[in-house]
N, C-alpha and C positions, 0 to 999 in steps of 0.2 A: 627623526624620520617620521615625522607626522605628514601624511598626505592629505591635499584639500581635495582630493578625487571625491565626488559625490558617492553616498554608499546607495547599493541598489535597494529599494523599497520591495517587499513582496506586494504580489497583487492585493492581498486582504489587509492592508496597511494603509493608514493616511500617513501622507509623508507631512512632516513637522515645518513649521515657519509659515504655513498659510495664513495670511491677515486677512483676505477679501472674505467674508461670510459666504457670498454666492459660492466661491471656488472651493470653500471649504465644504460646503455642504454638498456639492458635486463629487467632491473626492470620497466624502463618507458614503454617500449614496453608491458610487462605484465599488469601493472598499467591501460594502455588505453585499450588493449583487455576485461581487465574487467570492466572498466566504460563501454565501448560498448555494452557487455552482459549484463549489470545491465539494461542499457537505451534501449536497442532492445528487450527485454525479457518481452513482453507487457502481455502474460497470467501469468507470475508472479507476476507482479506488479499489476494488475488486482484482482489476487488471496489475495495480501497482502491488498489492497485496501477494498477488500471485507470483510477481516478476521477484519480489524480493524474498520470496520464499524458495524459488528457483536458485536465485544467487545463495542463499543459505547451503541448500543442499548441496549445490555444485563445490563450494568451499570445503563444505565437510567431507564430500567425498573425495576432493583434492587430497586433504588433509590425512584421512583416514579411510581408507578405501576397503578395508575389512571388515571393519564396523557399518560401512555404508551398504556393503554386499549383504551382512546379515541382518541390516533393517529391510532391506530389499525381500530377502528372501521370507523374513517374517511377515512382512506385508503381505506378499502374494499369498502365503499360507494362510493367514487369517481373512484374507477375501473369498478363498478356496472352502476355507471351512464356513464361512458364513454363507456363500451359494449353495454347498451341499446340505448345512442346515435347513435352508429356506425352502429347498425342494423337498428336504425329507419331509418337513411338517406339513408341507402343501400337498403331497402324495397320500399322506396319512387321514 
Protein backbone atom coordinates (compact mmCIF):
# COMPACT_ATOMS: atom_id res chain seq x y z
CA UNK A 1 0.00 0.00 0.00
CA UNK A 2 2.79 2.45 -0.68
CA UNK A 3 1.82 5.66 -2.32
CA UNK A 4 3.82 7.64 -4.84
CA UNK A 5 2.16 10.86 -3.72
CA UNK A 6 4.70 13.54 -2.82
CA UNK A 7 5.24 14.12 0.87
CA UNK A 8 4.69 17.77 1.81
CA UNK A 9 7.91 19.53 2.77
CA UNK A 10 7.82 22.06 5.65
CA UNK A 11 8.63 25.66 4.81
CA UNK A 12 11.87 25.43 6.78
CA UNK A 13 13.20 22.34 4.99
CA UNK A 14 14.95 21.85 1.66
CA UNK A 15 13.37 19.28 -0.65
CA UNK A 16 15.50 16.26 -1.50
CA UNK A 17 16.60 15.41 -5.02
CA UNK A 18 17.56 18.88 -6.27
CA UNK A 19 20.56 18.46 -8.57
CA UNK A 20 20.98 21.99 -9.96
CA UNK A 21 23.30 23.96 -7.62
CA UNK A 22 21.52 27.26 -8.29
CA UNK A 23 18.11 25.78 -7.50
CA UNK A 24 19.63 24.07 -4.43
CA UNK A 25 21.08 27.38 -3.19
CA UNK A 26 17.75 29.16 -3.72
CA UNK A 27 15.89 26.43 -1.85
CA UNK A 28 18.35 26.59 1.03
CA UNK A 29 18.08 30.38 1.18
CA UNK A 30 14.30 30.21 1.11
CA UNK A 31 14.29 27.61 3.91
CA UNK A 32 16.76 29.65 5.99
CA UNK A 33 14.69 32.82 5.62
CA UNK A 34 11.53 30.94 6.56
CA UNK A 35 13.26 29.53 9.64
CA UNK A 36 14.45 32.99 10.67
CA UNK A 37 10.96 34.37 10.18
CA UNK A 38 9.45 31.60 12.31
CA UNK A 39 12.03 32.10 15.05
CA UNK A 40 11.87 35.92 15.09
CA UNK A 41 8.09 36.30 14.88
CA UNK A 42 7.57 36.49 18.64
CA UNK A 43 3.96 37.79 18.57
CA UNK A 44 2.92 34.82 16.45
CA UNK A 45 4.76 32.38 18.70
CA UNK A 46 3.12 33.91 21.79
CA UNK A 47 -0.26 33.66 20.08
CA UNK A 48 0.27 29.99 19.29
CA UNK A 49 1.40 29.32 22.88
CA UNK A 50 -1.66 31.11 24.27
CA UNK A 51 -3.96 29.17 21.95
CA UNK A 52 -2.34 25.89 23.07
CA UNK A 53 -2.74 26.89 26.72
CA UNK A 54 -6.39 27.78 26.22
CA UNK A 55 -7.01 24.45 24.49
CA UNK A 56 -5.34 22.57 27.35
CA UNK A 57 -7.33 24.52 29.95
CA UNK A 58 -10.60 23.84 28.16
CA UNK A 59 -9.79 20.15 27.87
CA UNK A 60 -8.93 20.02 31.57
CA UNK A 61 -12.14 21.88 32.43
CA UNK A 62 -14.22 19.40 30.42
CA UNK A 63 -12.56 16.39 32.05
CA UNK A 64 -12.55 17.68 35.62
CA UNK A 65 -14.85 20.69 36.19
CA UNK A 66 -14.55 20.59 40.01
CA UNK A 67 -10.76 20.84 39.94
CA UNK A 68 -10.95 23.57 37.30
CA UNK A 69 -13.31 25.58 39.52
CA UNK A 70 -10.97 25.06 42.48
CA UNK A 71 -8.00 26.32 40.44
CA UNK A 72 -10.03 29.33 39.32
CA UNK A 73 -10.99 30.21 42.89
CA UNK A 74 -7.43 29.70 44.12
CA UNK A 75 -6.08 31.89 41.31
CA UNK A 76 -8.58 34.65 42.04
CA UNK A 77 -7.71 34.49 45.74
CA UNK A 78 -3.98 34.69 44.93
CA UNK A 79 -4.50 37.73 42.71
CA UNK A 80 -6.67 39.39 45.36
CA UNK A 81 -4.09 38.66 48.05
CA UNK A 82 -1.33 40.07 45.87
CA UNK A 83 -3.26 43.27 45.18
CA UNK A 84 -4.11 43.63 48.88
CA UNK A 85 -0.45 43.14 49.86
CA UNK A 86 0.73 45.66 47.28
CA UNK A 87 -1.77 48.31 48.38
CA UNK A 88 -0.99 47.69 52.03
CA UNK A 89 2.76 47.99 51.39
CA UNK A 90 2.22 51.18 49.38
CA UNK A 91 0.08 52.87 52.02
CA UNK A 92 2.52 52.16 54.88
